[in-house]
BAVEX-332109 format. One record per residue (C-alpha): residue number from 0; residue in one letter; x, y negated, z. Coordinates in steps of 0.1 Angstrom, whole numbers. Each point is the difference from the previous one (the first is absolute). Layout:
NUM_A_X_Y_Z $
...
% end
This chain:
0_X_0_0_0 $
1_X_14_-34_-10 $
2_X_7_-24_29 $
3_X_-23_-25_-19 $
4_X_-30_23_2 $
5_X_-29_-16_20 $
6_X_-27_8_24 $
7_X_-12_-34_9 $
8_X_-30_-22_7 $
9_X_-13_-18_-31 $
10_X_-33_-18_8 $
11_X_-25_-5_28 $
12_X_-35_-14_-6 $
13_X_-36_3_11 $
14_X_-36_-2_-14 $
15_X_-2_-34_16 $
16_X_27_-21_-17 $
17_X_-15_-32_14 $
18_X_8_11_35 $
19_X_31_21_-6 $
20_X_22_-11_-28 $
21_X_18_25_-21 $
22_X_36_7_9 $
23_X_26_11_-26 $
24_X_32_14_13 $
25_X_33_-4_-18 $
26_X_26_27_-1 $
27_X_24_-21_21 $
28_X_-5_-23_30 $
29_X_-36_-8_8 $
30_X_-5_-27_26 $
31_X_-33_-6_19 $
32_X_5_-34_18 $
33_X_-23_-17_24 $
34_X_4_-38_3 $
35_X_-10_-15_33 $
36_X_-11_-35_-11 $
37_X_-20_-11_31 $
38_X_22_-12_28 $
39_X_-23_15_27 $
40_X_7_35_-14 $
41_X_38_-1_0 $
42_X_4_11_36 $
43_X_-24_30_-4 $
44_X_14_35_-1 $
45_X_-27_13_-24 $
46_X_-19_-19_-27 $
47_X_-22_27_-15 $
48_X_6_-10_-35 $
49_X_4_35_-13 $
50_X_37_6_-6 $
51_X_-2_30_24 $
52_X_-34_10_-12 $
53_X_14_6_-35 $
54_X_20_30_12 $
55_X_-31_14_16 $
56_X_-20_-3_-32 $
57_X_28_18_-19 $
58_X_0_28_25 $
59_X_-38_3_-4 $
60_X_3_3_-38 $
61_X_27_26_6 $
62_X_-26_21_18 $
63_X_5_-6_36 $
64_X_-25_19_22 $
65_X_-31_-19_13 $
66_X_6_-18_33 $
67_X_-28_-18_18 $
68_X_25_-27_12 $
69_X_12_-7_-36 $
70_X_-12_-35_-9 $
71_X_-20_11_-30 $
72_X_-21_23_22 $
73_X_1_-20_32 $
74_X_-17_-28_-20 $
75_X_-19_23_-22 $
76_X_-28_-25_-8 $
77_X_25_-25_-14 $
78_X_18_25_-22 $
79_X_-25_28_-8 $
80_X_-5_-13_-36 $
81_X_38_-1_-8 $
82_X_15_25_-24 $
83_X_39_0_-3 $
84_X_21_9_-30 $
85_X_37_8_3 $
86_X_20_5_-32 $
87_X_32_21_5 $
88_X_28_6_-24 $
89_X_11_36_0 $
90_X_35_15_-4 $
91_X_-6_8_-37 $
92_X_-10_-36_-8 $
93_X_-37_5_-3 $
94_X_-26_-14_24 $
95_X_-29_11_22 $
96_X_-26_-22_16 $
97_X_-16_11_33 $
98_X_-35_-12_8 $
99_X_-13_0_35 $
100_X_-30_-18_15 $
101_X_-6_-9_36 $
102_X_-36_12_1 $
103_X_9_35_-11 $
104_X_38_3_8 $
105_X_0_38_-3 $
106_X_-9_-2_-37 $
107_X_30_-10_-21 $
108_X_4_-3_-38 $
109_X_30_1_-23 $
110_X_8_-14_-34 $
111_X_32_9_-19 $
112_X_14_-24_-26 $
113_X_31_-7_-20 $
114_X_3_-38_5 $
115_X_-1_-21_32 $
116_X_-18_-31_11 $
117_X_-34_14_-8 $
118_X_-34_-9_16 $
119_X_-25_28_5 $
120_X_-22_-19_23 $
121_X_-30_4_-24 $
122_X_8_34_-13 $
123_X_-30_24_4 $
124_X_5_31_22 $
125_X_-3_24_-29 $
126_X_31_-16_-17 $
127_X_23_7_29 $
128_X_21_31_-4 $
129_X_-10_11_35 $
130_X_-30_-16_16 $
131_X_-11_0_36 $
132_X_23_28_11 $
133_X_-2_12_37 $
134_X_27_-15_22 $
135_X_23_31_4 $
136_X_-3_9_-37 $
137_X_9_-36_-9 $
138_X_31_1_22 $
139_X_11_32_-16 $
140_X_-6_-13_-36 $
141_X_19_-33_7 $
142_X_28_21_15 $
143_X_2_19_-32 $
144_X_-1_-31_-21 $
145_X_28_-17_19 $
146_X_21_32_-3 $
147_X_24_-9_28 $
148_X_17_34_-1 $
149_X_30_-12_21 $
150_X_-23_-3_31 $
151_X_-17_34_-5 $
152_X_-15_19_18 $
153_X_-14_-32_16 $
154_X_-25_-22_-17 $
155_X_6_-36_-11 $
156_X_-17_-14_31 $
157_X_24_17_25 $
158_X_27_-27_-3 $
159_X_-22_-28_-12 $
160_X_6_-19_33 $
161_X_37_-4_-10 $
162_X_-12_-17_-33 $
163_X_-27_-21_16 $
164_X_15_-13_32 $
165_X_-26_-19_19 $
166_X_8_-21_31 $
167_X_-9_30_22 $
168_X_26_21_-18 $
169_X_30_-22_8 $
170_X_2_12_36 $
171_X_20_31_-9 $
172_X_23_7_-30 $
173_X_-11_36_-2 $
174_X_-32_6_18 $
175_X_-29_-17_-17 $
176_X_-32_-10_17 $
177_X_-19_29_-16 $
178_X_28_24_12 $
179_X_-9_-5_37 $
180_X_-10_36_1 $
181_X_21_31_6 $
182_X_36_-2_-15 $
183_X_-6_31_-20 $
184_X_-24_-20_-21 $
185_X_25_-25_-13 $
186_X_36_10_8 $
187_X_2_27_-27 $
188_X_-10_-25_-26 $
189_X_24_-26_12 $
190_X_28_26_0 $
191_X_-9_9_-35 $
192_X_2_-35_-15 $
193_X_33_-5_19 $
194_X_14_31_-18 $
195_X_-2_26_27 $
196_X_-15_35_-2 $
197_X_-35_-7_10 $
198_X_-10_37_-2 $
199_X_23_7_29 $
200_X_-15_-28_20 $
201_X_-36_11_-8 $
202_X_8_36_8 $
203_X_16_-10_33 $
204_X_-32_-19_10 $
205_X_-21_30_-11 $
206_X_20_25_20 $
207_X_-1_-23_30 $
208_X_-38_-3_-2 $
209_X_-4_38_-4 $
210_X_24_6_29 $
211_X_-19_-25_22 $
212_X_-32_18_-9 $
213_X_14_34_8 $
214_X_14_-12_33 $
215_X_-33_-16_10 $
216_X_-18_33_-9 $
217_X_26_19_21 $
218_X_-7_-23_30 $
219_X_-38_6_-5 $
220_X_5_38_1 $
221_X_22_-3_31 $
222_X_-28_-19_16 $
223_X_-26_26_-10 $
224_X_22_27_16 $
225_X_-1_-20_33 $
226_X_37_-8_-1 $
227_X_9_37_3 $
228_X_16_14_-31 $
229_X_4_37_5 $
230_X_23_22_-20 $
231_X_-19_15_-30 $
232_X_16_34_9 $
233_X_-16_-1_35 $
234_X_-34_-9_-15 $
235_X_3_29_-25 $
236_X_10_24_27 $
237_X_-29_-9_24 $
238_X_-24_1_-29 $
239_X_11_35_-10 $
240_X_-5_13_36 $
241_X_-34_-16_3 $
242_X_-11_14_-34 $
243_X_12_35_10 $
244_X_-19_-3_33 $
245_X_-31_-11_-18 $
246_X_2_29_-24 $
247_X_2_24_29 $
248_X_-31_-15_17 $
249_X_-19_0_-33 $
250_X_9_37_-5 $
251_X_-12_6_35 $
252_X_-33_-17_-6 $
253_X_-3_19_-33 $
254_X_5_34_17 $
255_X_-22_-10_30 $
256_X_25_19_22 $
257_X_13_-19_30 $
258_X_23_25_16 $
259_X_32_-18_-11 $
260_X_-16_-33_11 $
261_X_-8_16_35 $
262_X_36_10_3 $
263_X_13_-34_-10 $
264_X_-23_-16_25 $
265_X_11_24_28 $
266_X_37_-6_-8 $
267_X_-5_-38_1 $
268_X_-20_3_32 $
269_X_27_21_17 $
270_X_32_-14_-15 $
271_X_-10_-36_-2 $
272_X_-29_-12_20 $
273_X_8_19_32 $
274_X_36_-10_-2 $
275_X_-9_-37_-5 $
276_X_-26_1_28 $
277_X_24_16_24 $
278_X_27_-26_-8 $
279_X_-24_-28_5 $
280_X_-13_14_33 $
281_X_36_3_12 $
282_X_6_-37_-10 $
283_X_-32_-10_18 $
284_X_10_18_32 $
285_X_34_-17_-1 $
286_X_-15_-35_-6 $
287_X_-26_5_28 $
288_X_27_9_24 $
289_X_20_-30_-11 $
290_X_-30_-23_5 $
291_X_-5_13_35 $
292_X_36_-7_9 $
293_X_-3_-36_-14 $
294_X_-31_-6_21 $
295_X_17_13_31 $
296_X_30_-23_-7 $
297_X_-23_-30_-3 $
298_X_-17_8_33 $
299_X_33_4_18 $
300_X_11_-35_-10 $
301_X_-28_-15_23 $
302_X_15_-17_31 $
303_X_-23_7_29 $
304_X_20_-19_27 $
305_X_-20_-31_11 $
306_X_21_-25_22 $
307_X_-31_-17_13 $
308_X_-16_32_11 $
309_X_32_10_18 $
310_X_2_-34_16 $
311_X_-35_5_14 $
312_X_9_35_13 $
313_X_32_-13_17 $
314_X_-20_-28_18 $
315_X_-24_26_14 $
316_X_30_20_13 $
317_X_16_-31_14 $
318_X_29_0_-23 $
319_X_12_-30_-19 $
320_X_-1_5_-39 $
321_X_4_-34_-15 $
322_X_25_-25_-14 $
323_X_30_13_-18 $
324_X_-10_37_3 $
325_X_-34_-6_-18 $
326_X_17_-21_-26 $
327_X_26_26_-8 $
328_X_-27_27_-5 $
329_X_-19_-23_-24 $
330_X_31_-7_-20 $
331_X_7_38_-1 $
332_X_-35_6_-13 $
333_X_3_-27_-27 $
334_X_34_14_-10 $
335_X_-15_35_-4 $
336_X_-29_-13_-20 $
337_X_24_-18_-24 $
338_X_23_30_-6 $
339_X_-29_23_-7 $
340_X_-22_-23_-21 $
341_X_19_8_-33 $
342_X_-1_38_7 $
343_X_-37_-3_7 $
344_X_-5_-15_-34 $
345_X_20_27_-17 $
346_X_-21_27_18 $
347_X_-33_-16_-11 $
348_X_12_-1_-36 $
349_X_11_36_2 $
350_X_-34_11_14 $
351_X_-18_-18_-28 $
352_X_22_18_-25 $
353_X_-6_34_16 $
354_X_-37_-5_2 $
355_X_-1_-11_-37 $
356_X_19_32_-10 $
357_X_-23_21_21 $
358_X_-30_-14_-18 $
359_X_16_8_-33 $
360_X_8_35_10 $
361_X_-36_5_13 $
362_X_-14_-11_-34 $
363_X_23_24_-18 $
364_X_-10_28_23 $
365_X_-36_-7_-7 $
366_X_5_1_-38 $
367_X_21_32_2 $
368_X_-25_16_24 $
369_X_-28_-7_-24 $
370_X_20_14_-29 $
371_X_8_31_21 $
372_X_-36_6_7 $
373_X_-10_-3_-37 $
374_X_27_25_-10 $
375_X_-10_24_27 $
376_X_-36_-3_-11 $
377_X_11_6_-36 $
378_X_20_32_9 $
379_X_-26_14_23 $
380_X_-30_-12_-20 $
381_X_-20_24_-21 $
382_X_-18_-26_-21 $
383_X_16_3_-34 $
384_X_-17_-31_-14 $
385_X_15_-21_28 $
386_X_34_13_-10 $
387_X_-7_-7_-36 $
388_X_-10_-36_7 $
389_X_31_-5_21 $
390_X_24_13_-27 $
391_X_-19_-21_-26 $
392_X_5_-31_21 $
393_X_37_7_2 $
394_X_1_5_-38 $
395_X_-17_-33_-6 $
396_X_25_-18_22 $
397_X_28_17_-18 $
398_X_-13_-10_-34 $
399_X_-3_-36_12 $
400_X_36_1_10 $
401_X_10_15_-33 $
402_X_-19_-27_-19 $
403_X_18_-27_21 $
404_X_34_16_-6 $
405_X_-7_4_-38 $
406_X_-9_-37_-1 $
407_X_31_-10_19 $
408_X_20_23_-24 $
409_X_-13_-19_-30 $
410_X_8_-33_16 $
411_X_35_11_9 $
412_X_6_13_-36 $
413_X_-12_-34_-12 $
414_X_24_-16_24 $
415_X_29_21_-13 $
416_X_-9_-10_-36 $
417_X_-1_-36_11 $
418_X_34_2_16 $
419_X_14_17_-31 $
420_X_-14_-29_-21 $
421_X_15_-25_25 $
422_X_34_16_-3 $
423_X_-2_0_-38 $
424_X_-13_-36_-2 $
425_X_27_-12_24 $
426_X_27_16_-21 $
427_X_-15_-15_-32 $
428_X_-3_-34_16 $
429_X_36_1_12 $
430_X_12_11_-34 $
431_X_-20_-28_-17 $
432_X_15_-24_25 $
433_X_35_11_-11 $
434_X_-9_-3_-37 $
435_X_-14_-35_6 $
436_X_32_-11_18 $
437_X_21_14_-29 $
438_X_-22_-18_-25 $
439_X_4_-33_18 $
440_X_37_5_2 $
441_X_1_8_-37 $
442_X_-19_-30_-11 $
443_X_21_-23_23 $
444_X_33_14_-14 $
445_X_-10_-2_-37 $
446_X_7_-35_-13 $
447_X_-24_3_-29 $
448_X_-29_15_19 $
449_X_-33_-19_0 $
450_X_4_-7_37 $
451_X_36_-14_-5 $
452_X_-13_-22_-28 $
453_X_-29_-13_21 $
454_X_25_-7_29 $
455_X_22_-20_-23 $
456_X_-28_-20_-17 $
457_X_-16_-7_34 $
458_X_32_-13_15 $
459_X_7_-21_-31 $
460_X_-34_-17_3 $
461_X_4_-8_37 $
462_X_36_-11_-4 $
463_X_-9_-23_-29 $
464_X_-28_-17_20 $
465_X_14_-3_36 $
466_X_37_9_-5 $
467_X_-2_29_24 $
468_X_4_37_-8 $
469_X_-30_22_6 $
470_X_2_37_7 $
471_X_-28_24_-10 $
472_X_1_31_21 $
473_X_-17_34_-3 $
474_X_8_27_25 $
475_X_-17_30_17 $
476_X_-8_-5_37 $
477_X_3_27_27 $
478_X_-34_15_-9 $
479_X_11_3_-36 $
480_X_-22_-28_-14 $
481_X_15_-26_-23 $
482_X_4_-35_14 $
483_X_2_-31_-22 $
484_X_17_-31_13 $
485_X_15_-33_-12 $
486_X_28_-20_17 $
487_X_13_-34_-8 $
488_X_38_-1_5 $
489_X_22_-29_12 $
490_X_33_-11_-16 $
491_X_18_28_18 $
492_X_-25_27_-11 $
493_X_-17_3_33 $
494_X_-37_2_4 $
495_X_-15_-33_9 $
496_X_-27_-6_26 $
497_X_-36_12_-5 $
498_X_-11_-36_-3 $
499_X_20_-5_-32 $
500_X_-18_30_-15 $
501_X_-34_-13_11 $
502_X_7_-35_-15 $
503_X_8_15_-34 $
504_X_-25_29_1 $
505_X_-19_-13_-30 $
506_X_32_-4_-20 $
507_X_10_36_9 $
508_X_-34_12_-12 $
509_X_4_-19_-33 $
510_X_36_13_-4 $
511_X_-11_36_6 $
512_X_-29_-1_-25 $
513_X_22_-15_-27 $
514_X_29_24_7 $
515_X_-23_30_-3 $
516_X_-16_-13_-32 $
517_X_34_-6_-15 $
518_X_13_34_9 $
519_X_-29_16_-19 $
520_X_1_-23_-31 $
521_X_8_29_-23 $
522_X_-28_22_13 $
523_X_-38_1_-3 $
524_X_-4_-24_29 $
525_X_-20_-33_5 $
526_X_17_-31_-13 $
527_X_-19_-27_21 $
528_X_0_-13_35 $
529_X_-21_-25_19 $
530_X_14_-19_30 $
531_X_-22_-24_20 $
532_X_16_-31_15 $
533_X_34_9_-14 $
534_X_19_-31_13 $
535_X_-13_-1_35 $
536_X_25_-2_29 $
537_X_30_-8_-23 $
538_X_19_-33_-2 $
539_X_4_-18_-33 $
540_X_33_14_-9 $
541_X_-12_36_6 $
542_X_-31_-7_-20 $
543_X_21_-11_-30 $
544_X_21_32_4 $
545_X_-31_22_1 $
546_X_-14_-17_-31 $
547_X_32_8_-18 $
548_X_-4_37_10 $
549_X_-36_1_-11 $
550_X_9_-13_-34 $
551_X_28_24_-3 $
552_X_-24_29_6 $
553_X_-24_-15_-25 $
554_X_29_3_-25 $
555_X_4_36_9 $
556_X_-36_7_-11 $
557_X_-20_-4_32 $
558_X_-33_-19_1 $
559_X_-3_-21_32 $
560_X_-30_-17_14 $
561_X_7_-24_29 $
562_X_-22_-23_20 $
563_X_11_-31_20 $
564_X_-12_-33_14 $
565_X_16_-31_-15 $
566_X_15_-10_33 $
567_X_21_32_-1 $
568_X_16_-10_-33 $
569_X_37_-8_3 $
570_X_6_-37_1 $
571_X_9_-18_-32 $
572_X_20_-32_-4 $
573_X_-15_-27_-22 $
574_X_5_7_-37 $
575_X_7_38_6 $
576_X_-20_24_-21 $
577_X_-31_17_17 $
578_X_5_32_19 $
579_X_-21_20_-24 $
580_X_-6_-3_-38 $
581_X_-35_-9_-10 $
582_X_-4_34_-16 $
583_X_9_17_33 $
584_X_-29_-15_20 $
585_X_-30_22_-10 $
586_X_-24_-14_27 $
587_X_0_-34_18 $
588_X_-22_-2_30 $
589_X_-7_-31_21 $
590_X_-21_-12_30 $
591_X_-19_-27_-17 $
592_X_-34_17_-3 $
593_X_-13_33_-13 $
594_X_17_-4_-34 $
595_X_34_6_16 $
596_X_-9_34_15 $
597_X_5_34_-15 $
598_X_-38_5_3 $
599_X_-15_-33_-9 $
600_X_-26_1_28 $
601_X_-4_-11_36 $
602_X_24_17_25 $
603_X_-15_32_16 $
% end
């Protein structure tokens, strides 16, 4: 493809030429300038003349999705009768006109033609090549007509934000406003236009998503298992034993012969229940004896000596028991109380513990005693139907256990499969991360790679405008995702403060867009770019430098549409030529009434 091939904007018009004048775009520099003629408007930040609105109209004609906040729909009553026509020059030199109305924005028509600057405002529907196509089909058709094979498999709209930079899209060089979603939605495309292997990036995100899904499913299964993940071998073993026992009981029921069942019951009665009951009785006896000793110990700690009673008794006997003697006895009693108080507490705690254990043993003995009685009744009973019912009940319980185990086995098998998938996906993800790192290193080290060219062009633009070098960086972070970053360097090559980058953020966005377009000049790639408020935040010298760059890129074959306010023009000395040639200004807006607005109507 020749570097002079074009995919550019040719003409914009509506069915209401008295309200919206026709705009014809040149193949070079197209200036939309707003003049602030009224002194009271010069200090305002916004003037609502339409220089920014133009980019929104172009986006609408290039089939943006309907948004209720978009001005055409937000003020539907004002614009419902408008029909817009956008003429586009294709890469092969022919043209296509896109027709889209506000009242029915999902019905789009197309007309192909060999020459430009046509007006199909009055053309009947039946004479359009494709009339009133549904929205998705229209996007697909326009994508085919534009034939931008160098951005495949993405559609033409994916990177349109880099070609139609609105004020909202100058906040970040790489992440456009419409890309405020997950990184997997836009980073692969950005990697692609920068010359990296986007398939690797897409695959990495895809593996990461699948891995996250499997890990979430694994966590859910763990929760269903109640936090206990038993070994599959153990489940299989228990299930086998339960199934074998169920088969025996079923055979027993089928034969209606309970002799083996009687023997089993007798064995369990003798070998198990009696042994358990005897052991529990022994424990109960031991605990009862222990409780008795604790109670006795508590009683012995009571101090029965009463000094007042002794004093009374001594007086009756004529013996003096007062003063220091009585005081010493009282201190002795207090001392004894203090040293035994802690032991008293321990004994009370121990008694509570013993009584609790006794209650537990008594409950177990009651349960075992009831089971013993039932088994004895089974062995000694002669009612065969009662025995049949008992075995049937046991079989039902066994089958319930088997069903539960089988369900758990299925879940555990699913867990094993998930873990296998997780291991595979983890390995694939790590392998892709390695391949991405190798690809990044390869593109960095190749001086003629697309990325190396973009880096050079980007730095050249920034350096020509502000006399500082700018470094475009792409690198994988610790998670394996590509990061895109721009740094402005000082004279020593060190990164400057973040404030410097913020000051020149719009310039960096413009430089990036132009550098990418230039790097793809010889491919089936768009040849136009729209920048709103191009000179804002720059001083006069830097504005002049940027204008030189813009014209240089026009000479390379890039169509540029820029908007500005006359106060942002670089200053001119008396007698100097104007900043722009008359042919470069395609639209002049002003604040002296409705005739100076893009839409010649009252502000909305």
